[in-house]
VEXFIGU-171309 format. One record per atom (N, C-alpha, C): x, y, z; residue in three letters; atom name. Coordinates in nm, 2 decimals, decimal comma, padded with zeros to 4 digits. Example, Ala and Ser with C-alpha at 12.3 -4.5 7.8 and 13.67 -1.06 7.14 Angstrom:
+--------+--------+--------+------+------+
|      X |      Y |      Z | rest | atom |
+--------+--------+--------+------+------+
|  01,32 | -00,57 |  00,78 |  Ala |    N |
|  01,23 | -00,45 |  00,78 |  Ala |   CA |
|  01,32 | -00,33 |  00,78 |  Ala |    C |
|  01,28 | -00,22 |  00,71 |  Ser |    N |
|  01,37 | -00,11 |  00,71 |  Ser |   CA |
|  01,29 |  00,00 |  00,79 |  Ser |    C |
+--------+--------+--------+------+------+
END
This chain:
+--------+--------+--------+------+------+
|      X |      Y |      Z | rest | atom |
+--------+--------+--------+------+------+
|  00,08 | -00,11 |  00,00 |  Met |    N |
|  00,00 |  00,00 |  00,00 |  Met |   CA |
|  00,09 |  00,12 |  00,00 |  Met |    C |
|  00,07 |  00,21 | -00,09 |  Pro |    N |
|  00,15 |  00,33 | -00,10 |  Pro |   CA |
|  00,12 |  00,43 |  00,02 |  Pro |    C |
|  00,22 |  00,49 |  00,07 |  Gln |    N |
|  00,20 |  00,58 |  00,18 |  Gln |   CA |
|  00,15 |  00,72 |  00,13 |  Gln |    C |
|  00,06 |  00,76 |  00,20 |  Arg |    N |
|  00,00 |  00,89 |  00,16 |  Arg |   CA |
|  00,09 |  01,01 |  00,21 |  Arg |    C |
|  00,11 |  01,10 |  00,13 |  Gln |    N |
|  00,18 |  01,22 |  00,16 |  Gln |   CA |
|  00,09 |  01,31 |  00,24 |  Gln |    C |
|  00,14 |  01,35 |  00,36 |  Thr |    N |
|  00,06 |  01,45 |  00,43 |  Thr |   CA |
|  00,15 |  01,57 |  00,47 |  Thr |    C |
|  00,08 |  01,67 |  00,47 |  Gln |    N |
|  00,16 |  01,79 |  00,51 |  Gln |   CA |
|  00,14 |  01,81 |  00,66 |  Gln |    C |
|  00,26 |  01,84 |  00,72 |  Arg |    N |
|  00,26 |  01,85 |  00,87 |  Arg |   CA |
|  00,19 |  01,98 |  00,90 |  Arg |    C |
|  00,10 |  01,98 |  00,99 |  Arg |    N |
|  00,04 |  02,10 |  01,04 |  Arg |   CA |
|  00,12 |  02,15 |  01,16 |  Arg |    C |
|  00,13 |  02,28 |  01,16 |  Ile |    N |
|  00,21 |  02,35 |  01,27 |  Ile |   CA |
|  00,11 |  02,40 |  01,37 |  Ile |    C |
|  00,13 |  02,35 |  01,49 |  Asp |    N |
|  00,05 |  02,40 |  01,60 |  Asp |   CA |
|  00,13 |  02,53 |  01,65 |  Asp |    C |
|  00,06 |  02,64 |  01,66 |  Pro |    N |
|  00,12 |  02,76 |  01,71 |  Pro |   CA |
|  00,17 |  02,75 |  01,85 |  Pro |    C |
|  00,11 |  02,66 |  01,92 |  Ala |    N |
|  00,16 |  02,64 |  02,07 |  Ala |   CA |
|  00,29 |  02,56 |  02,07 |  Ala |    C |
|  00,34 |  02,51 |  01,96 |  Asp |    N |
|  00,46 |  02,43 |  01,96 |  Asp |   CA |
|  00,59 |  02,51 |  01,94 |  Asp |    C |
|  00,58 |  02,63 |  01,90 |  Gly |    N |
|  00,70 |  02,71 |  01,87 |  Gly |   CA |
|  00,71 |  02,84 |  01,96 |  Gly |    C |
|  00,83 |  02,89 |  01,96 |  Asp |    N |
|  00,85 |  03,02 |  02,02 |  Asp |   CA |
|  00,80 |  03,13 |  01,93 |  Asp |    C |
|  00,79 |  03,25 |  01,98 |  Leu |    N |
|  00,73 |  03,35 |  01,89 |  Leu |   CA |
|  00,82 |  03,39 |  01,78 |  Leu |    C |
|  00,95 |  03,39 |  01,80 |  Gly |    N |
|  01,04 |  03,42 |  01,69 |  Gly |   CA |
|  01,02 |  03,32 |  01,57 |  Gly |    C |
|  01,01 |  03,19 |  01,60 |  Ser |    N |
|  00,99 |  03,09 |  01,49 |  Ser |   CA |
|  00,85 |  03,11 |  01,43 |  Ser |    C |
|  00,75 |  03,14 |  01,51 |  Leu |    N |
|  00,62 |  03,16 |  01,45 |  Leu |   CA |
|  00,62 |  03,28 |  01,36 |  Leu |    C |
|  00,69 |  03,39 |  01,40 |  Val |    N |
|  00,70 |  03,50 |  01,31 |  Val |   CA |
|  00,76 |  03,47 |  01,18 |  Val |    C |
|  00,88 |  03,39 |  01,19 |  Glu |    N |
|  00,95 |  03,35 |  01,06 |  Glu |   CA |
|  00,86 |  03,27 |  00,97 |  Glu |    C |
|  00,78 |  03,19 |  01,03 |  Leu |    N |
|  00,69 |  03,10 |  00,95 |  Leu |   CA |
|  00,57 |  03,18 |  00,90 |  Leu |    C |
|  00,55 |  03,30 |  00,94 |  Gly |    N |
|  00,44 |  03,38 |  00,90 |  Gly |   CA |
|  00,30 |  03,34 |  00,98 |  Gly |    C |
|  00,32 |  03,27 |  01,09 |  Leu |    N |
|  00,20 |  03,23 |  01,17 |  Leu |   CA |
|  00,16 |  03,32 |  01,28 |  Leu |    C |
|  00,25 |  03,42 |  01,30 |  Ala |    N |
|  00,22 |  03,52 |  01,41 |  Ala |   CA |
|  00,28 |  03,65 |  01,37 |  Ala |    C |
|  00,22 |  03,76 |  01,42 |  Asp |    N |
|  00,27 |  03,89 |  01,40 |  Asp |   CA |
|  00,39 |  03,92 |  01,49 |  Asp |    C |
|  00,49 |  04,00 |  01,45 |  Pro |    N |
|  00,60 |  04,03 |  01,54 |  Pro |   CA |
|  00,55 |  04,11 |  01,66 |  Pro |    C |
|  00,61 |  04,10 |  01,77 |  Pro |    N |
|  00,57 |  04,17 |  01,89 |  Pro |   CA |
|  00,59 |  04,32 |  01,86 |  Pro |    C |
|  00,51 |  04,41 |  01,93 |  Pro |    N |
|  00,53 |  04,55 |  01,92 |  Pro |   CA |
|  00,67 |  04,59 |  01,97 |  Pro |    C |
|  00,72 |  04,70 |  01,91 |  Glu |    N |
|  00,85 |  04,75 |  01,97 |  Glu |   CA |
|  00,83 |  04,81 |  02,10 |  Glu |    C |
|  00,91 |  04,79 |  02,20 |  Pro |    N |
|  00,90 |  04,85 |  02,33 |  Pro |   CA |
|  00,90 |  05,00 |  02,32 |  Pro |    C |
|  00,82 |  05,07 |  02,40 |  Ser |    N |
|  00,81 |  05,21 |  02,39 |  Ser |   CA |
|  00,94 |  05,27 |  02,47 |  Ser |    C |
|  00,97 |  05,39 |  02,44 |  Leu |    N |
|  01,08 |  05,45 |  02,51 |  Leu |   CA |
|  01,04 |  05,47 |  02,66 |  Leu |    C |
|  01,14 |  05,46 |  02,74 |  Pro |    N |
|  01,11 |  05,48 |  02,89 |  Pro |   CA |
|  01,07 |  05,63 |  02,91 |  Pro |    C |
|  00,99 |  05,66 |  03,00 |  Pro |    N |
|  00,95 |  05,80 |  03,03 |  Pro |   CA |
|  01,07 |  05,87 |  03,07 |  Pro |    C |
|  01,07 |  06,00 |  03,05 |  Pro |    N |
|  01,19 |  06,09 |  03,09 |  Pro |   CA |
|  01,20 |  06,08 |  03,24 |  Pro |    C |
|  01,32 |  06,08 |  03,29 |  Gln |    N |
|  01,34 |  06,07 |  03,44 |  Gln |   CA |
|  01,32 |  06,20 |  03,51 |  Gln |    C |
|  01,33 |  06,31 |  03,45 |  Gly |    N |
|  01,31 |  06,44 |  03,51 |  Gly |   CA |
|  01,29 |  06,55 |  03,41 |  Gly |    C |
|  01,23 |  06,65 |  03,46 |  Leu |    N |
|  01,21 |  06,77 |  03,37 |  Leu |   CA |
|  01,34 |  06,86 |  03,38 |  Leu |    C |
|  01,36 |  06,93 |  03,27 |  Pro |    N |
|  01,46 |  07,03 |  03,28 |  Pro |   CA |
|  01,44 |  07,13 |  03,39 |  Pro |    C |
|  01,56 |  07,18 |  03,45 |  Asp |    N |
|  01,54 |  07,27 |  03,56 |  Asp |   CA |
|  01,44 |  07,39 |  03,54 |  Asp |    C |
|  01,45 |  07,44 |  03,42 |  Glu |    N |
|  01,36 |  07,55 |  03,39 |  Glu |   CA |
|  01,21 |  07,51 |  03,40 |  Glu |    C |
|  01,18 |  07,40 |  03,35 |  Ala |    N |
|  01,04 |  07,35 |  03,35 |  Ala |   CA |
|  01,00 |  07,31 |  03,50 |  Ala |    C |
|  01,10 |  07,24 |  03,56 |  Gln |    N |
|  01,08 |  07,21 |  03,70 |  Gln |   CA |
|  01,05 |  07,33 |  03,79 |  Gln |    C |
|  01,13 |  07,43 |  03,78 |  Ser |    N |
|  01,11 |  07,55 |  03,86 |  Ser |   CA |
|  00,98 |  07,63 |  03,82 |  Ser |    C |
|  00,94 |  07,62 |  03,70 |  Gly |    N |
|  00,81 |  07,68 |  03,66 |  Gly |   CA |
|  00,70 |  07,61 |  03,71 |  Gly |    C |
|  00,71 |  07,48 |  03,71 |  Met |    N |
|  00,60 |  07,39 |  03,77 |  Met |   CA |
|  00,59 |  07,41 |  03,92 |  Met |    C |
|  00,70 |  07,43 |  03,99 |  Glu |    N |
|  00,70 |  07,45 |  04,13 |  Glu |   CA |
|  00,65 |  07,59 |  04,16 |  Glu |    C |
|  00,67 |  07,69 |  04,08 |  Arg |    N |
|  00,61 |  07,82 |  04,10 |  Arg |   CA |
|  00,46 |  07,82 |  04,08 |  Arg |    C |
|  00,42 |  07,75 |  03,98 |  Ala |    N |
|  00,28 |  07,73 |  03,96 |  Ala |   CA |
|  00,21 |  07,66 |  04,07 |  Ala |    C |
|  00,27 |  07,56 |  04,12 |  Asn |    N |
|  00,21 |  07,48 |  04,23 |  Asn |   CA |
|  00,21 |  07,56 |  04,36 |  Asn |    C |
|  00,32 |  07,64 |  04,38 |  Glu |    N |
|  00,32 |  07,73 |  04,50 |  Glu |   CA |
|  00,21 |  07,83 |  04,50 |  Glu |    C |
|  00,19 |  07,89 |  04,37 |  Met |    N |
|  00,09 |  07,99 |  04,36 |  Met |   CA |
| -00,05 |  07,93 |  04,38 |  Met |    C |
| -00,07 |  07,80 |  04,34 |  Met |    N |
| -00,20 |  07,74 |  04,36 |  Met |   CA |
| -00,22 |  07,71 |  04,51 |  Met |    C |
| -00,12 |  07,67 |  04,59 |  Leu |    N |
| -00,13 |  07,65 |  04,73 |  Leu |   CA |
| -00,15 |  07,78 |  04,80 |  Leu |    C |
| -00,08 |  07,88 |  04,76 |  Gln |    N |
| -00,10 |  08,02 |  04,83 |  Gln |   CA |
| -00,25 |  08,06 |  04,81 |  Gln |    C |
| -00,30 |  08,05 |  04,69 |  Ser |    N |
| -00,43 |  08,09 |  04,66 |  Ser |   CA |
| -00,53 |  08,01 |  04,74 |  Ser |    C |
| -00,51 |  07,88 |  04,75 |  Ala |    N |
| -00,60 |  07,80 |  04,83 |  Ala |   CA |
| -00,60 |  07,84 |  04,97 |  Ala |    C |
| -00,48 |  07,87 |  05,02 |  Leu |    N |
| -00,48 |  07,92 |  05,16 |  Leu |   CA |
| -00,56 |  08,05 |  05,18 |  Leu |    C |
| -00,54 |  08,14 |  05,09 |  Val |    N |
| -00,61 |  08,27 |  05,10 |  Val |   CA |
| -00,76 |  08,25 |  05,08 |  Val |    C |
| -00,80 |  08,16 |  04,99 |  Asp |    N |
| -00,94 |  08,14 |  04,97 |  Asp |   CA |
| -01,01 |  08,07 |  05,10 |  Asp |    C |
| -00,93 |  07,99 |  05,16 |  Ala |    N |
| -00,98 |  07,92 |  05,29 |  Ala |   CA |
| -00,97 |  08,01 |  05,41 |  Ala |    C |
| -00,91 |  08,13 |  05,39 |  Gly |    N |
| -00,89 |  08,22 |  05,50 |  Gly |   CA |
| -00,79 |  08,18 |  05,61 |  Gly |    C |
| -00,70 |  08,11 |  05,56 |  Val |    N |
| -00,59 |  08,06 |  05,66 |  Val |   CA |
| -00,47 |  08,16 |  05,65 |  Val |    C |
| -00,42 |  08,20 |  05,77 |  Glu |    N |
| -00,31 |  08,29 |  05,78 |  Glu |   CA |
| -00,19 |  08,20 |  05,80 |  Glu |    C |
| -00,08 |  08,23 |  05,73 |  Lys |    N |
|  00,04 |  08,15 |  05,74 |  Lys |   CA |
|  00,11 |  08,17 |  05,87 |  Lys |    C |
|  00,15 |  08,06 |  05,93 |  Ala |    N |
|  00,23 |  08,06 |  06,06 |  Ala |   CA |
|  00,38 |  08,05 |  06,02 |  Ala |    C |
|  00,46 |  08,04 |  06,12 |  Ala |    N |
|  00,61 |  08,04 |  06,10 |  Ala |   CA |
|  00,66 |  07,94 |  06,01 |  Ala |    C |
|  00,62 |  07,81 |  06,02 |  Gly |    N |
|  00,68 |  07,70 |  05,94 |  Gly |   CA |
|  00,61 |  07,67 |  05,81 |  Gly |    C |
|  00,50 |  07,75 |  05,78 |  Asp |    N |
|  00,41 |  07,72 |  05,67 |  Asp |   CA |
|  00,49 |  07,74 |  05,54 |  Asp |    C |
|  00,58 |  07,83 |  05,52 |  Glu |    N |
|  00,65 |  07,86 |  05,40 |  Glu |   CA |
|  00,73 |  07,73 |  05,36 |  Glu |    C |
|  00,79 |  07,67 |  05,46 |  Gln |    N |
|  00,87 |  07,55 |  05,43 |  Gln |   CA |
|  00,78 |  07,43 |  05,38 |  Gln |    C |
|  00,66 |  07,42 |  05,44 |  Val |    N |
|  00,57 |  07,32 |  05,40 |  Val |   CA |
|  00,52 |  07,35 |  05,26 |  Val |    C |
|  00,49 |  07,47 |  05,23 |  Ile |    N |
|  00,44 |  07,51 |  05,09 |  Ile |   CA |
|  00,55 |  07,48 |  04,99 |  Ile |    C |
|  00,68 |  07,51 |  05,02 |  Asp |    N |
|  00,79 |  07,48 |  04,93 |  Asp |   CA |
|  00,80 |  07,33 |  04,91 |  Asp |    C |
|  00,79 |  07,25 |  05,02 |  Ala |    N |
|  00,79 |  07,10 |  05,00 |  Ala |   CA |
|  00,68 |  07,05 |  04,92 |  Ala |    C |
|  00,56 |  07,10 |  04,95 |  Leu |    N |
|  00,44 |  07,05 |  04,87 |  Leu |   CA |
|  00,45 |  07,10 |  04,72 |  Leu |    C |
|  00,50 |  07,21 |  04,69 |  Ala |    N |
|  00,51 |  07,26 |  04,56 |  Ala |   CA |
|  00,60 |  07,17 |  04,47 |  Ala |    C |
|  00,68 |  07,09 |  04,53 |  Lys |    N |
|  00,77 |  07,00 |  04,46 |  Lys |   CA |
|  00,70 |  06,87 |  04,41 |  Lys |    C |
|  00,57 |  06,85 |  04,46 |  Leu |    N |
|  00,49 |  06,73 |  04,43 |  Leu |   CA |
|  00,44 |  06,75 |  04,29 |  Leu |    C |
|  00,38 |  06,64 |  04,24 |  Asp |    N |
|  00,32 |  06,63 |  04,10 |  Asp |   CA |
|  00,20 |  06,73 |  04,10 |  Asp |    C |
|  00,17 |  06,81 |  04,00 |  Pro |    N |
|  00,06 |  06,90 |  03,99 |  Pro |   CA |
| -00,07 |  06,85 |  04,03 |  Pro |    C |
| -00,10 |  06,72 |  04,00 |  Ala |    N |
| -00,22 |  06,66 |  04,04 |  Ala |   CA |
| -00,24 |  06,65 |  04,19 |  Ala |    C |
| -00,13 |  06,61 |  04,25 |  Asp |    N |
| -00,12 |  06,60 |  04,40 |  Asp |   CA |
| -00,14 |  06,73 |  04,46 |  Asp |    C |
| -00,08 |  06,84 |  04,41 |  Val |    N |
| -00,09 |  06,97 |  04,46 |  Val |   CA |
| -00,23 |  07,03 |  04,44 |  Val |    C |
| -00,30 |  06,99 |  04,33 |  Glu |    N |
| -00,44 |  07,03 |  04,30 |  Glu |   CA |
| -00,52 |  06,96 |  04,41 |  Glu |    C |
| -00,50 |  06,83 |  04,45 |  Ala |    N |
| -00,58 |  06,77 |  04,55 |  Ala |   CA |
| -00,57 |  06,83 |  04,68 |  Ala |    C |
| -00,44 |  06,87 |  04,71 |  Val |    N |
| -00,42 |  06,94 |  04,85 |  Val |   CA |
| -00,49 |  07,07 |  04,85 |  Val |    C |
| -00,48 |  07,15 |  04,74 |  Ala |    N |
| -00,54 |  07,28 |  04,73 |  Ala |   CA |
| -00,69 |  07,26 |  04,75 |  Ala |    C |
| -00,75 |  07,15 |  04,69 |  Gly |    N |
| -00,90 |  07,13 |  04,70 |  Gly |   CA |
| -00,93 |  07,09 |  04,84 |  Gly |    C |
| -00,85 |  07,02 |  04,91 |  Trp |    N |
| -00,88 |  06,99 |  05,05 |  Trp |   CA |
| -00,87 |  07,12 |  05,14 |  Trp |    C |
| -00,78 |  07,21 |  05,10 |  Leu |    N |
| -00,77 |  07,33 |  05,18 |  Leu |   CA |
| -00,90 |  07,42 |  05,16 |  Leu |    C |
| -00,95 |  07,42 |  05,04 |  Lys |    N |
| -01,07 |  07,50 |  05,01 |  Lys |   CA |
| -01,20 |  07,45 |  05,06 |  Lys |    C |
| -01,20 |  07,32 |  05,10 |  Gln |    N |
| -01,33 |  07,25 |  05,15 |  Gln |   CA |
| -01,37 |  07,32 |  05,28 |  Gln |    C |
| -01,50 |  07,34 |  05,29 |  Lys |    N |
| -01,56 |  07,40 |  05,41 |  Lys |   CA |
| -01,55 |  07,30 |  05,52 |  Lys |    C |
| -01,50 |  07,34 |  05,63 |  Lys |    N |
| -01,49 |  07,25 |  05,75 |  Lys |   CA |
| -01,63 |  07,26 |  05,82 |  Lys |    C |
| -01,68 |  07,14 |  05,86 |  Pro |    N |
| -01,80 |  07,14 |  05,94 |  Pro |   CA |
| -01,77 |  07,21 |  06,08 |  Pro |    C |
| -01,86 |  07,29 |  06,12 |  Thr |    N |
| -01,84 |  07,36 |  06,25 |  Thr |   CA |
| -01,90 |  07,27 |  06,36 |  Thr |    C |
| -01,82 |  07,26 |  06,47 |  Ser |    N |
| -01,87 |  07,17 |  06,57 |  Ser |   CA |
| -01,98 |  07,24 |  06,65 |  Ser |    C |
| -02,07 |  07,17 |  06,70 |  Pro |    N |
| -02,18 |  07,23 |  06,78 |  Pro |   CA |
| -02,12 |  07,29 |  06,91 |  Pro |    C |
| -02,17 |  07,40 |  06,95 |  Gln |    N |
| -02,12 |  07,46 |  07,07 |  Gln |   CA |
| -02,18 |  07,38 |  07,19 |  Gln |    C |
| -02,09 |  07,37 |  07,29 |  Lys |    N |
| -02,14 |  07,29 |  07,41 |  Lys |   CA |
| -02,17 |  07,39 |  07,52 |  Lys |    C |
+--------+--------+--------+------+------+
END
């Protein structure tokens, strides 16, 4: 009895991705994206800090808070945070505080 010729079927689970790409059975993986920049230039960083500081100062004024002795150092430290974090802190400062009932 003559042997029948069969074409070997390739199971994609049998090979590594590189081999599957070479065989045309898989798409090549996407190129990795560039890593995010590690820091902003000094000019951009200082501009962002000034904007953050102004936002915090404004929030304190809007809330009617008078600055005490160490507040300037705290504002400087907070101004170095991400703008979204500074915006959240400014929002907390502007929130109305519930007044406690008088006893």
